[in-house]
C-alpha positions, -999 to 999 in steps of 0.1 A, spaced: 686 337 -227 701 346 -260 690 382 -264 714 411 -271 719 441 -293 737 418 -318 710 392 -319 683 419 -324 703 434 -353 712 400 -369 676 388 -367 659 421 -379 634 402 -401 622 381 -372 620 411 -349 598 429 -375 576 398 -379 572 397 -341 562 434 -341 536 427 -369 522 398 -348 519 417 -315 481 420 -316 477 384 -325 492 372 -292 472 370 -260 491 392 -235 479 397 -199 487 433 -189 487 449 -154 496 485 -151 492 502 -118 505 533 -100 501 552 -68 491 588 -77 518 609 -60 552 621 -70 580 595 -67 556 568 -58 560 533 -74 546 523 -107 541 487 -117 539 473 -153 537 436 -157 532 419 -191 529 381 -193 520 355 -219 520 318 -222 552 303 -237 531 283 -262 524 314 -283 560 321 -292 587 307 -314 615 316 -290 626 341 -264 633 369 -289 597 366 -302 583 368 -267 606 397 -257 598 418 -287 560 411 -284 558 420 -247 581 451 -251 561 464 -281 528 458 -263 542 479 -234 553 506 -259 519 505 -276 502 511 -242 528 538 -231 523 558 -263 485 552 -263 486 541 -300 453 532 -316 464 524 -351 470 490 -367 507 479 -370 515 474 -406 548 469 -424 557 506 -425 548 510 -388 568 479 -378 599 491 -397 595 525 -379 592 508 -345 623 488 -352 643 517 -365 632 544 -341 621 526 -309 641 494 -308 674 507 -321 672 540 -302 654 532 -270 673 499 -264 708 512 -271 714 516 -234 701 482 -224 726 459 -208 708 425 -211 725 414 -179 717 380 -165 701 380 -130 696 353 -104 662 338 -110 652 336 -73 662 372 -67 640 383 -97 611 363 -84 613 379 -50 618 414 -65 587 411 -87 565 396 -59 578 423 -35 568 451 -60 534 435 -64 530 434 -26 537 471 -22 511 479 -48 485 455 -34 488 471 1 483 506 -12 450 521 -4 449 546 -34 462 525 -62 451 534 -98 449 507 -125 453 514 -162 450 478 -173 443 446 -153 443 442 -116 466 428 -89 447 404 -68 458 397 -32 468 362 -44 490 376 -72 517 350 -82 539 339 -110 530 309 -131 558 286 -120 593 294 -109 615 317 -130 641 297 -150 660 326 -165 660 364 -166 676 395 -180 678 429 -165 673 451 -195 682 483 -177 685 496 -142 684 534 -138 694 541 -102 689 578 -106 652 572 -113 645 557 -78 659 524 -89 638 521 -121 642 486 -135 631 466 -166 633 428 -164 625 402 -189 620 366 -176 611 331 -185 593 308 -161 583 272 -166 550 283 -183 553 319 -194 574 348 -205 571 381 -186 582 417 -187 583 436 -155 589 474 -153 590 493 -121 
């Protein structure tokens, strides 16, 4: 995967185009949490690889969709908003990202393990989508990047991955 701070900066125009096209892409979203302090949260964004030009397009699309949901935005993303997202959110929020490569099998087990914890919970709350007992990934993961791992927040992790059929963003 060729995603880094340098690539994002060098390909600013393409990043802004991806931001503008976020709502044109079909993204499956699952957001769930167990309503108690320090309990796990699970955010999973996925989309077919066929919708994207490359990994950067997919990464920005999934990340901005997550941001859109986090911030509960209702407005349309136009040129001014896209520039603002790039300048404020992407340059500032991603400055601590490491873009560290991870073992694909380990990531697959981590994601499926996080899903299993949520599925077994009796009092899970869903914001978007649902986790079915048969939750799975669409094909094996081929490559992945750990965007950040904040150990002081109970192991909070953000992972971007590519499988044979889809791109995904997993946040726990």
